[in-house]
C-alpha positions in Angstrom: 185.2 43.5 209.5 183.7 41.3 206.8 186.1 42.8 204.2 189.1 41.9 206.4 187.8 38.3 206.9 187.4 37.9 203.1 190.9 39.4 202.5 192.4 37.1 205.0 190.7 34.1 203.5 191.9 35.0 200.0 195.4 35.7 201.2 195.5 32.3 203.0 194.4 30.6 199.8 196.9 32.3 197.6 199.8 31.5 199.9 198.8 28.1 201.2 197.3 26.8 198.0 200.7 26.3 196.1 202.3 24.8 199.2 199.4 22.3 199.6 199.6 21.4 195.9 203.3 20.9 195.9 203.2 18.8 199.0 201.2 16.2 197.2 204.1 15.3 194.9 206.4 12.4 195.9 210.1 13.3 196.1 211.5 13.4 192.5 208.0 13.3 191.0 207.6 15.9 188.2 204.3 17.9 187.8 202.4 16.9 184.7 200.7 19.1 182.2 198.7 16.2 180.8 197.3 13.1 182.4 195.4 10.1 181.2 196.0 8.2 178.0 197.1 11.3 176.2 200.3 11.3 178.2 201.2 7.8 176.8 204.3 7.7 174.6 203.4 6.9 171.0 205.6 3.8 171.1 203.4 2.4 173.9 200.3 3.5 172.0 201.5 1.6 168.9 201.8 -1.6 171.0 198.4 -1.1 172.7 196.8 -0.4 169.3 198.3 -3.6 167.8 197.1 -5.7 170.8 193.6 -4.3 171.0 192.5 -1.8 168.3 189.0 -1.3 169.6 190.1 -0.5 173.2 192.8 1.9 171.8 190.2 3.6 169.6 187.6 3.9 172.2 189.9 5.3 174.9 192.5 7.3 173.0 190.0 8.8 170.6 187.7 9.8 173.5 190.6 11.4 175.3 191.6 13.3 172.1 188.1 14.6 171.5 187.9 15.8 175.1 191.3 17.5 174.9 190.4 19.3 171.6 187.0 20.3 173.0 188.6 21.7 176.1 191.1 23.6 174.0 188.2 25.0 172.0 186.4 26.1 175.2 189.4 28.0 176.3 190.0 29.6 172.8 186.9 31.7 172.5 186.8 33.4 169.1 188.3 31.6 166.2 187.3 28.2 167.4 188.6 25.2 165.6 186.0 23.2 163.5 186.4 19.8 165.2 184.1 18.0 162.8 186.0 19.2 159.7 187.4 15.7 159.4 185.5 12.5 160.2 186.4 10.5 163.3 187.9 7.9 161.0 190.1 10.4 159.4 191.1 11.9 162.7 191.9 8.4 164.0 194.0 7.6 160.9 196.0 10.9 161.4 196.6 10.2 165.1 197.7 6.6 164.4 200.0 7.6 161.5 201.5 10.3 163.7 202.3 7.8 166.5 203.7 5.3 163.9 206.1 8.0 162.6 206.9 9.5 166.1 207.2 6.7 168.6 209.2 8.8 171.1 206.6 11.6 171.2 203.5 11.5 173.4 200.1 10.8 172.0 199.0 14.4 173.0 201.6 15.7 170.6 199.8 14.0 167.7 196.5 15.4 169.0 198.0 18.9 169.1 199.2 18.5 165.5 195.7 17.3 164.4 194.0 20.2 166.3 196.3 22.8 164.7 195.7 21.4 161.2 191.9 21.9 161.4 190.2 25.1 160.0 188.8 27.7 162.3 185.6 29.7 162.5 186.0 33.4 161.6 
């Protein structure tokens, strides 16, 4: 009896879960793969950075470090050495990326940075 109850609970979650998640979107709203400041277009990042460099650094760099740490946690073997560049160098690369690619999202620059770093064997 307990096995059937567990199976019913799992089946309900599998079928009802996607419907519940999809129901939370407004009509015409697209599901997002990234949220937070990382989803900001680089053109907007450039304006924010020009207006308040400290706020931009504190918030965007924190998001970038969290994103890359999360990517490493998922990666397992062959993890990227995140401290292979200094925070200042990482910030310069991200800022330069956005200056050169204003139509791309900030997360795209973070991905380029992440993929450029060396990995552990």
